[in-house]
Each structure stands twice: as C-alpha cells, then as structure tokens.
All heavy atoms as a GROMACS GRO file, in nm:
protein
  465
    1MET      N    1  -2.134  13.032   3.827
    1MET     CA    2  -2.095  12.973   3.700
    1MET      C    3  -2.091  12.820   3.714
    1MET      O    4  -2.036  12.767   3.810
    1MET     CB    5  -1.957  13.024   3.659
    1MET     CG    6  -1.911  12.974   3.524
    1MET     SD    7  -1.768  13.066   3.468
    1MET     CE    8  -1.659  12.930   3.442
    2ASN      N    9  -2.149  12.753   3.619
    2ASN     CA   10  -2.154  12.609   3.620
    2ASN      C   11  -2.027  12.554   3.553
    2ASN      O   12  -2.006  12.572   3.436
    2ASN     CB   13  -2.277  12.559   3.546
    2ASN     CG   14  -2.297  12.412   3.555
    2ASN    OD1   15  -2.213  12.340   3.613
    2ASN    ND2   16  -2.401  12.362   3.497
    3SER      N   17  -1.944  12.482   3.629
    3SER     CA   18  -1.822  12.429   3.576
    3SER      C   19  -1.838  12.283   3.526
    3SER      O   20  -1.743  12.225   3.478
    3SER     CB   21  -1.708  12.437   3.679
    3SER     OG   22  -1.742  12.352   3.792
    4TYR      N   23  -1.957  12.230   3.541
    4TYR     CA   24  -1.983  12.093   3.497
    4TYR      C   25  -1.993  12.086   3.345
    4TYR      O   26  -2.054  12.168   3.282
    4TYR     CB   27  -2.116  12.040   3.556
    4TYR     CG   28  -2.155  11.905   3.505
    4TYR    CD1   29  -2.092  11.790   3.552
    4TYR    CD2   30  -2.248  11.892   3.407
    4TYR    CE1   31  -2.128  11.667   3.505
    4TYR    CE2   32  -2.286  11.767   3.357
    4TYR     CZ   33  -2.221  11.658   3.407
    4TYR     OH   34  -2.258  11.532   3.358
    5MET      N   35  -1.920  11.993   3.289
    5MET     CA   36  -1.927  11.968   3.145
    5MET      C   37  -1.965  11.821   3.125
    5MET      O   38  -1.901  11.734   3.179
    5MET     CB   39  -1.792  11.995   3.076
    5MET     CG   40  -1.793  11.968   2.930
    5MET     SD   41  -1.629  11.980   2.851
    5MET     CE   42  -1.612  12.157   2.845
    6GLY      N   43  -2.072  11.797   3.054
    6GLY     CA   44  -2.117  11.661   3.029
    6GLY      C   45  -2.012  11.586   2.950
    6GLY      O   46  -1.938  11.642   2.869
    7LEU      N   47  -2.004  11.455   2.979
    7LEU     CA   48  -1.905  11.375   2.907
    7LEU      C   49  -1.923  11.380   2.756
    7LEU      O   50  -1.827  11.373   2.682
    7LEU     CB   51  -1.911  11.230   2.955
    7LEU     CG   52  -1.856  11.202   3.095
    7LEU    CD1   53  -1.877  11.057   3.134
    7LEU    CD2   54  -1.712  11.242   3.102
    8LYS      N   55  -2.047  11.390   2.710
    8LYS     CA   56  -2.071  11.395   2.568
    8LYS      C   57  -2.008  11.518   2.502
    8LYS      O   58  -1.988  11.523   2.381
    8LYS     CB   59  -2.218  11.390   2.536
    8LYS     CG   60  -2.297  11.512   2.581
    8LYS     CD   61  -2.445  11.499   2.547
    8LYS     CE   62  -2.526  11.619   2.589
    8LYS     NZ   63  -2.481  11.746   2.544
    9ASP      N   64  -1.974  11.619   2.588
    9ASP     CA   65  -1.917  11.743   2.533
    9ASP      C   66  -1.763  11.744   2.537
    9ASP      O   67  -1.702  11.841   2.500
    9ASP     CB   68  -1.969  11.862   2.615
    9ASP     CG   69  -2.119  11.875   2.606
    9ASP    OD1   70  -2.176  11.848   2.496
    9ASP    OD2   71  -2.180  11.912   2.707
   10ARG      N   72  -1.705  11.637   2.584
   10ARG     CA   73  -1.559  11.632   2.597
   10ARG      C   74  -1.495  11.564   2.476
   10ARG      O   75  -1.552  11.480   2.412
   10ARG     CB   76  -1.520  11.556   2.723
   10ARG     CG   77  -1.561  11.627   2.848
   10ARG     CD   78  -1.512  11.556   2.968
   10ARG     NE   79  -1.550  11.628   3.084
   10ARG     CZ   80  -1.467  11.670   3.179
   10ARG    NH1   81  -1.339  11.646   3.166
   10ARG    NH2   82  -1.511  11.736   3.282
   11VAL      N   83  -1.373  11.602   2.449
   11VAL     CA   84  -1.293  11.544   2.346
   11VAL      C   85  -1.176  11.472   2.414
   11VAL      O   86  -1.112  11.529   2.501
   11VAL     CB   87  -1.241  11.647   2.246
   11VAL    CG1   88  -1.147  11.588   2.146
   11VAL    CG2   89  -1.357  11.719   2.180
   12VAL      N   90  -1.149  11.353   2.371
   12VAL     CA   91  -1.038  11.275   2.431
   12VAL      C   92  -0.939  11.242   2.322
   12VAL      O   93  -0.977  11.198   2.210
   12VAL     CB   94  -1.093  11.145   2.495
   12VAL    CG1   95  -0.979  11.060   2.548
   12VAL    CG2   96  -1.190  11.178   2.605
   13ILE      N   97  -0.814  11.262   2.350
   13ILE     CA   98  -0.707  11.224   2.259
   13ILE      C   99  -0.648  11.091   2.307
   13ILE      O  100  -0.600  11.085   2.422
   13ILE     CB  101  -0.599  11.331   2.249
   13ILE    CG1  102  -0.656  11.464   2.216
   13ILE    CG2  103  -0.490  11.290   2.152
   13ILE    CD1  104  -0.730  11.475   2.083
   14ILE      N  105  -0.652  10.992   2.225
   14ILE     CA  106  -0.596  10.861   2.263
   14ILE      C  107  -0.455  10.855   2.205
   14ILE      O  108  -0.433  10.883   2.088
   14ILE     CB  109  -0.681  10.749   2.204
   14ILE    CG1  110  -0.823  10.756   2.260
   14ILE    CG2  111  -0.619  10.612   2.235
   14ILE    CD1  112  -0.923  10.662   2.200
   15SER      N  113  -0.362  10.817   2.292
   15SER     CA  114  -0.220  10.809   2.250
   15SER      C  115  -0.205  10.704   2.139
   15SER      O  116  -0.282  10.612   2.125
   15SER     CB  117  -0.130  10.776   2.366
   15SER     OG  118  -0.148  10.639   2.405
   16GLU      N  119  -0.106  10.728   2.058
   16GLU     CA  120  -0.078  10.633   1.948
   16GLU      C  121  -0.052  10.493   2.000
   16GLU      O  122  -0.099  10.394   1.950
   16GLU     CB  123   0.042  10.682   1.866
   16GLU     CG  124   0.064  10.603   1.741
   16GLU     CD  125   0.170  10.662   1.646
   16GLU    OE1  126   0.198  10.784   1.657
   16GLU    OE2  127   0.225  10.586   1.570
   17LYS      N  128   0.021  10.486   2.115
   17LYS     CA  129   0.051  10.357   2.179
   17LYS      C  130  -0.078  10.284   2.217
   17LYS      O  131  -0.093  10.166   2.188
   17LYS     CB  132   0.140  10.380   2.300
   17LYS     CG  133   0.166  10.253   2.378
   17LYS     CD  134   0.243  10.285   2.504
   17LYS     CE  135   0.248  10.162   2.593
   17LYS     NZ  136   0.274  10.189   2.730
   18ASN      N  137  -0.170  10.358   2.282
   18ASN     CA  138  -0.298  10.296   2.325
   18ASN      C  139  -0.383  10.259   2.206
   18ASN      O  140  -0.447  10.154   2.205
   18ASN     CB  141  -0.372  10.389   2.419
   18ASN     CG  142  -0.308  10.394   2.558
   18ASN    OD1  143  -0.234  10.303   2.596
   18ASN    ND2  144  -0.332  10.500   2.630
   19MET      N  145  -0.384  10.342   2.103
   19MET     CA  146  -0.461  10.311   1.984
   19MET      C  147  -0.407  10.189   1.912
   19MET      O  148  -0.485  10.103   1.870
   19MET     CB  149  -0.461  10.431   1.886
   19MET     CG  150  -0.566  10.425   1.780
   19MET     SD  151  -0.732  10.431   1.850
   19MET     CE  152  -0.806  10.299   1.763
   20ASP      N  153  -0.274  10.177   1.907
   20ASP     CA  154  -0.212  10.056   1.849
   20ASP      C  155  -0.253   9.932   1.928
   20ASP      O  156  -0.285   9.829   1.868
   20ASP     CB  157  -0.059  10.070   1.847
   20ASP     CG  158  -0.013  10.172   1.743
   20ASP    OD1  159  -0.089  10.210   1.655
   20ASP    OD2  160   0.106  10.214   1.754
   21SER      N  161  -0.252   9.943   2.059
   21SER     CA  162  -0.291   9.827   2.143
   21SER      C  163  -0.437   9.792   2.122
   21SER      O  164  -0.471   9.670   2.116
   21SER     CB  165  -0.269   9.860   2.291
   21SER     OG  166  -0.133   9.883   2.318
   22ILE      N  167  -0.523   9.892   2.113
   22ILE     CA  168  -0.666   9.863   2.087
   22ILE      C  169  -0.685   9.798   1.950
   22ILE      O  170  -0.762   9.702   1.937
   22ILE     CB  171  -0.751   9.992   2.100
   22ILE    CG1  172  -0.758  10.035   2.244
   22ILE    CG2  173  -0.890   9.974   2.038
   22ILE    CD1  174  -0.818  10.172   2.265
   23ASN      N  175  -0.610   9.846   1.852
   23ASN     CA  176  -0.619   9.787   1.719
   23ASN      C  177  -0.572   9.640   1.720
   23ASN      O  178  -0.626   9.556   1.650
   23ASN     CB  179  -0.542   9.868   1.617
   23ASN     CG  180  -0.613   9.996   1.577
   23ASN    OD1  181  -0.734  10.004   1.589
   23ASN    ND2  182  -0.536  10.098   1.540
   24VAL      N  183  -0.468   9.610   1.800
   24VAL     CA  184  -0.421   9.471   1.810
   24VAL      C  185  -0.530   9.383   1.873
   24VAL      O  186  -0.558   9.275   1.828
   24VAL     CB  187  -0.289   9.464   1.888
   24VAL    CG1  188  -0.256   9.321   1.928
   24VAL    CG2  189  -0.176   9.526   1.812
   25LEU      N  190  -0.592   9.437   1.978
   25LEU     CA  191  -0.696   9.356   2.049
   25LEU      C  192  -0.823   9.344   1.970
   25LEU      O  193  -0.883   9.234   1.970
   25LEU     CB  194  -0.724   9.426   2.184
   25LEU     CG  195  -0.620   9.421   2.288
   25LEU    CD1  196  -0.652   9.509   2.406
   25LEU    CD2  197  -0.596   9.277   2.337
   26TYR      N  198  -0.867   9.452   1.907
   26TYR     CA  199  -1.002   9.451   1.846
   26TYR      C  200  -1.002   9.465   1.696
   26TYR      O  201  -1.108   9.463   1.632
   26TYR     CB  202  -1.084   9.567   1.905
   26TYR     CG  203  -1.106   9.554   2.053
   26TYR    CD1  204  -1.028   9.634   2.142
   26TYR    CD2  205  -1.198   9.467   2.106
   26TYR    CE1  206  -1.047   9.625   2.279
   26TYR    CE2  207  -1.217   9.459   2.244
   26TYR     CZ  208  -1.141   9.539   2.330
   26TYR     OH  209  -1.160   9.527   2.464
   27GLY      N  210  -0.885   9.484   1.634
   27GLY     CA  211  -0.881   9.512   1.492
   27GLY      C  212  -0.904   9.659   1.468
   27GLY      O  213  -0.926   9.737   1.560
   28LYS      N  214  -0.896   9.703   1.344
   28LYS     CA  215  -0.920   9.843   1.310
   28LYS      C  216  -1.059   9.885   1.354
   28LYS      O  217  -1.157   9.816   1.318
   28LYS     CB  218  -0.898   9.861   1.162
   28LYS     CG  219  -0.871  10.001   1.118
   28LYS     CD  220  -0.734  10.043   1.158
   28LYS     CE  221  -0.697  10.178   1.093
   28LYS     NZ  222  -0.582  10.235   1.151
   29CYS      N  223  -1.069   9.991   1.428
   29CYS     CA  224  -1.199  10.032   1.482
   29CYS      C  225  -1.251  10.158   1.415
   29CYS      O  226  -1.175  10.250   1.383
   29CYS     CB  227  -1.182  10.065   1.630
   29CYS     SG  228  -1.132   9.931   1.734
   30THR      N  229  -1.381  10.159   1.395
   30THR     CA  230  -1.446  10.284   1.354
   30THR      C  231  -1.460  10.373   1.481
   30THR      O  232  -1.441  10.327   1.593
   30THR     CB  233  -1.588  10.258   1.299
   30THR    OG1  234  -1.671  10.206   1.404
   30THR    CG2  235  -1.586  10.159   1.183
   31THR      N  236  -1.497  10.494   1.461
   31THR     CA  237  -1.517  10.586   1.572
   31THR      C  238  -1.625  10.535   1.669
   31THR      O  239  -1.611  10.538   1.789
   31THR     CB  240  -1.553  10.727   1.524
   31THR    OG1  241  -1.449  10.772   1.436
   31THR    CG2  242  -1.568  10.825   1.637
   32ASP      N  243  -1.733  10.483   1.609
   32ASP     CA  244  -1.843  10.428   1.694
   32ASP      C  245  -1.796  10.307   1.773
   32ASP      O  246  -1.830  10.290   1.892
   32ASP     CB  247  -1.961  10.389   1.606
   32ASP     CG  248  -2.034  10.510   1.550
   32ASP    OD1  249  -2.022  10.618   1.610
   32ASP    OD2  250  -2.108  10.495   1.450
   33GLU      N  251  -1.718  10.219   1.712
   33GLU     CA  252  -1.666  10.101   1.782
   33GLU      C  253  -1.570  10.142   1.894
   33GLU      O  254  -1.576  10.087   2.003
   33GLU     CB  255  -1.596  10.006   1.684
   33GLU     CG  256  -1.689   9.941   1.587
   33GLU     CD  257  -1.620   9.873   1.470
   33GLU    OE1  258  -1.510   9.918   1.432
   33GLU    OE2  259  -1.676   9.775   1.418
   34LEU      N  260  -1.483  10.238   1.863
   34LEU     CA  261  -1.390  10.287   1.959
   34LEU      C  262  -1.467  10.351   2.078
   34LEU      O  263  -1.430  10.327   2.193
   34LEU     CB  264  -1.295  10.390   1.897
   34LEU     CG  265  -1.187  10.448   1.990
   34LEU    CD1  266  -1.102  10.335   2.050
   34LEU    CD2  267  -1.105  10.547   1.918
   35GLU      N  268  -1.568  10.427   2.052
   35GLU     CA  269  -1.651  10.488   2.157
   35GLU      C  270  -1.711  10.381   2.245
   35GLU      O  271  -1.710  10.392   2.369
   35GLU     CB  272  -1.757  10.574   2.094
   35GLU     CG  273  -1.852  10.639   2.197
   35GLU     CD  274  -1.958  10.726   2.135
   35GLU    OE1  275  -1.965  10.735   2.008
   35GLU    OE2  276  -2.038  10.781   2.210
   36ARG      N  277  -1.764  10.275   2.184
   36ARG     CA  278  -1.825  10.166   2.260
   36ARG      C  279  -1.718  10.093   2.348
   36ARG      O  280  -1.745  10.070   2.465
   36ARG     CB  281  -1.887  10.063   2.166
   36ARG     CG  282  -1.958   9.944   2.235
   36ARG     CD  283  -2.003   9.841   2.135
   36ARG     NE  284  -1.898   9.792   2.046
   36ARG     CZ  285  -1.803   9.705   2.082
   36ARG    NH1  286  -1.798   9.657   2.202
   36ARG    NH2  287  -1.711   9.667   1.995
   37ILE      N  288  -1.602  10.068   2.293
   37ILE     CA  289  -1.494  10.000   2.364
   37ILE      C  290  -1.451  10.084   2.484
   37ILE      O  291  -1.442  10.034   2.597
   37ILE     CB  292  -1.377   9.970   2.274
   37ILE    CG1  293  -1.415   9.862   2.170
   37ILE    CG2  294  -1.251   9.928   2.353
   37ILE    CD1  295  -1.318   9.852   2.054
   38VAL      N  296  -1.426  10.211   2.460
   38VAL     CA  297  -1.375  10.300   2.565
   38VAL      C  298  -1.481  10.317   2.675
   38VAL      O  299  -1.451  10.310   2.792
   38VAL     CB  300  -1.328  10.434   2.508
   38VAL    CG1  301  -1.300  10.535   2.618
   38VAL    CG2  302  -1.206  10.416   2.416
   39ASN      N  303  -1.606  10.333   2.633
   39ASN     CA  304  -1.712  10.348   2.735
   39ASN      C  305  -1.730  10.222   2.818
   39ASN      O  306  -1.757  10.228   2.939
   39ASN     CB  307  -1.844  10.390   2.669
   39ASN     CG  308  -1.846  10.538   2.639
   39ASN    OD1  309  -1.800  10.619   2.717
   39ASN    ND2  310  -1.895  10.572   2.522
   40ASN      N  311  -1.715  10.105   2.756
   40ASN     CA  312  -1.720   9.979   2.829
   40ASN      C  313  -1.606   9.971   2.930
   40ASN      O  314  -1.625   9.928   3.048
   40ASN     CB  315  -1.718   9.858   2.738
   40ASN     CG  316  -1.851   9.834   2.668
   40ASN    OD1  317  -1.956   9.882   2.712
   40ASN    ND2  318  -1.846   9.762   2.558
   41MET      N  319  -1.488  10.013   2.892
   41MET     CA  320  -1.375  10.012   2.980
   41MET      C  321  -1.393  10.110   3.097
   41MET      O  322  -1.363  10.079   3.212
   41MET     CB  323  -1.246  10.047   2.904
   41MET     CG  324  -1.201   9.939   2.810
   41MET     SD  325  -1.055   9.990   2.716
   41MET     CE  326  -1.026   9.848   2.618
   42ILE      N  327  -1.449  10.227   3.071
   42ILE     CA  328  -1.479  10.322   3.174
   42ILE      C  329  -1.585  10.269   3.270
   42ILE      O  330  -1.571  10.277   3.392
   42ILE     CB  331  -1.522  10.458   3.115
   42ILE    CG1  332  -1.403  10.523   3.044
   42ILE    CG2  333  -1.578  10.548   3.225
   42ILE    CD1  334  -1.439  10.643   2.960
   43ASP      N  335  -1.691  10.208   3.215
   43ASP     CA  336  -1.792  10.147   3.298
   43ASP      C  337  -1.734  10.044   3.393
   43ASP      O  338  -1.764  10.040   3.512
   43ASP     CB  339  -1.902  10.079   3.214
   43ASP     CG  340  -1.993  10.177   3.144
   43ASP    OD1  341  -1.998  10.295   3.184
   43ASP    OD2  342  -2.060  10.135   3.048
   44ASN      N  343  -1.648   9.955   3.340
   44ASN     CA  344  -1.581   9.852   3.422
   44ASN      C  345  -1.494   9.913   3.530
   44ASN      O  346  -1.492   9.869   3.645
   44ASN     CB  347  -1.501   9.758   3.335
   44ASN     CG  348  -1.586   9.673   3.248
   44ASN    OD1  349  -1.703   9.646   3.276
   44ASN    ND2  350  -1.532   9.625   3.135
   45ALA      N  351  -1.422  10.021   3.494
   45ALA     CA  352  -1.335  10.084   3.592
   45ALA      C  353  -1.416  10.145   3.704
   45ALA      O  354  -1.379  10.136   3.822
   45ALA     CB  355  -1.253  10.193   3.524
   46VAL      N  356  -1.528  10.210   3.670
   46VAL     CA  357  -1.615  10.271   3.771
   46VAL      C  358  -1.670  10.165   3.867
   46VAL      O  359  -1.670  10.181   3.988
   46VAL     CB  360  -1.727  10.354   3.705
   46VAL    CG1  361  -1.832  10.396   3.807
   46VAL    CG2  362  -1.668  10.476   3.636
   47VAL      N  363  -1.715  10.054   3.810
   47VAL     CA  364  -1.766   9.945   3.894
   47VAL      C  365  -1.657   9.896   3.990
   47VAL      O  366  -1.683   9.877   4.110
   47VAL     CB  367  -1.817   9.827   3.807
   47VAL    CG1  368  -1.840   9.702   3.891
   47VAL    CG2  369  -1.945   9.868   3.735
   48GLU      N  370  -1.535   9.873   3.939
   48GLU     CA  371  -1.426   9.828   4.025
   48GLU      C  372  -1.389   9.930   4.130
   48GLU      O  373  -1.362   9.894   4.246
   48GLU     CB  374  -1.303   9.796   3.940
   48GLU     CG  375  -1.324   9.669   3.856
   48GLU     CD  376  -1.200   9.631   3.776
   48GLU    OE1  377  -1.087   9.673   3.813
   48GLU    OE2  378  -1.217   9.561   3.677
   49ILE      N  379  -1.388  10.058   4.097
   49ILE     CA  380  -1.358  10.162   4.198
   49ILE      C  381  -1.468  10.162   4.305
   49ILE      O  382  -1.434  10.167   4.426
   49ILE     CB  383  -1.351  10.302   4.128
   49ILE    CG1  384  -1.224  10.309   4.044
   49ILE    CG2  385  -1.353  10.410   4.235
   49ILE    CD1  386  -1.222  10.426   3.946
   50ASN      N  387  -1.594  10.152   4.267
   50ASN     CA  388  -1.700  10.149   4.367
   50ASN      C  389  -1.690  10.023   4.457
   50ASN      O  390  -1.716  10.030   4.576
   50ASN     CB  391  -1.834  10.157   4.299
   50ASN     CG  392  -1.865  10.296   4.250
   50ASN    OD1  393  -1.822  10.396   4.310
   50ASN    ND2  394  -1.940  10.306   4.141
   51GLU      N  395  -1.654   9.909   4.395
   51GLU     CA  396  -1.634   9.788   4.476
   51GLU      C  397  -1.521   9.806   4.575
   51GLU      O  398  -1.531   9.765   4.693
   51GLU     CB  399  -1.607   9.668   4.386
   51GLU     CG  400  -1.730   9.621   4.308
   51GLU     CD  401  -1.697   9.513   4.206
   51GLU    OE1  402  -1.578   9.480   4.186
   51GLU    OE2  403  -1.792   9.463   4.142
   52ASP      N  404  -1.410   9.867   4.530
   52ASP     CA  405  -1.296   9.892   4.619
   52ASP      C  406  -1.336   9.983   4.735
   52ASP      O  407  -1.296   9.965   4.850
   52ASP     CB  408  -1.177   9.948   4.545
   52ASP     CG  409  -1.111   9.848   4.453
   52ASP    OD1  410  -1.139   9.728   4.465
   52ASP    OD2  411  -1.030   9.892   4.366
   53ARG      N  412  -1.412  10.086   4.703
   53ARG     CA  413  -1.457  10.179   4.805
   53ARG      C  414  -1.547  10.111   4.905
   53ARG      O  415  -1.538  10.133   5.026
   53ARG     CB  416  -1.536  10.297   4.741
   53ARG     CG  417  -1.448  10.399   4.677
   53ARG     CD  418  -1.531  10.512   4.627
   53ARG     NE  419  -1.446  10.619   4.577
   53ARG     CZ  420  -1.494  10.726   4.519
   53ARG    NH1  421  -1.621  10.742   4.500
   53ARG    NH2  422  -1.409  10.818   4.474
   54SER      N  423  -1.637  10.024   4.856
   54SER     CA  424  -1.722   9.952   4.947
   54SER      C  425  -1.645   9.861   5.043
   54SER      O  426  -1.677   9.860   5.163
   54SER     CB  427  -1.823   9.862   4.870
   54SER     OG  428  -1.910   9.939   4.789
   55VAL      N  429  -1.543   9.799   4.996
   55VAL     CA  430  -1.459   9.713   5.080
   55VAL      C  431  -1.380   9.800   5.182
   55VAL      O  432  -1.377   9.766   5.299
   55VAL     CB  433  -1.361   9.626   4.993
   55VAL    CG1  434  -1.260   9.560   5.079
   55VAL    CG2  435  -1.441   9.529   4.910
   56SER      N  436  -1.326   9.910   5.134
   56SER     CA  437  -1.244   9.993   5.227
   56SER      C  438  -1.333  10.062   5.328
   56SER      O  439  -1.289  10.078   5.442
   56SER     CB  440  -1.160  10.094   5.149
   56SER     OG  441  -1.243  10.190   5.085
   57TYR      N  442  -1.455  10.096   5.295
   57TYR     CA  443  -1.547  10.158   5.394
   57TYR      C  444  -1.596  10.054   5.496
   57TYR      O  445  -1.627  10.089   5.606
   57TYR     CB  446  -1.667  10.224   5.327
   57TYR     CG  447  -1.630  10.346   5.248
   57TYR    CD1  448  -1.697  10.378   5.128
   57TYR    CD2  449  -1.534  10.435   5.290
   57TYR    CE1  450  -1.667  10.492   5.055
   57TYR    CE2  451  -1.500  10.550   5.218
   57TYR     CZ  452  -1.568  10.577   5.100
   57TYR     OH  453  -1.536  10.689   5.028
   58ALA      N  454  -1.604   9.927   5.453
   58ALA     CA  455  -1.652   9.822   5.540
   58ALA      C  456  -1.544   9.782   5.645
   58ALA      O  457  -1.580   9.725   5.749
   58ALA     CB  458  -1.694   9.702   5.461
   59VAL      N  459  -1.420   9.813   5.617
   59VAL     CA  460  -1.312   9.772   5.710
   59VAL      C  461  -1.302   9.860   5.828
   59VAL      O  462  -1.336   9.964   5.850
   59VAL     CB  463  -1.177   9.766   5.634
   59VAL    CG1  464  -1.064   9.740   5.728
   59VAL    CG2  465  -1.182   9.668   5.523
   0.00000   0.00000   0.00000
C-alpha cells in the first residue's frame, strides 16, 4: 500500500492567530495569495533546514 500523499492532495488548517498575523503582514489574502505566501515560507524553511544539515554534516 502506498502511504505517500502528494502535497497538492493535503488540506491545511491555519490557526486564527496565524491568519491574523498573515493579514497584518500582507493584508487580506485571497486563497491563491495565501497559497503563494505559505509555499514561499515552506520553500525558505526547507532551504534553511538543508543548509543546517550541510553544516552539521561537515562538522
């Protein structure tokens, strides 16, 4: 059985606190804008995690 689920198939619930913070930073967002913002944040987090891993493996 394949337990892999593509990210496009997932549903994410954003807490009211986080949504309020996003609205303060970016203004009222459409679903498409919110998707772009969240995906950019995830991309940045993945890059930083990979950089941290590279540094820790090099030590």
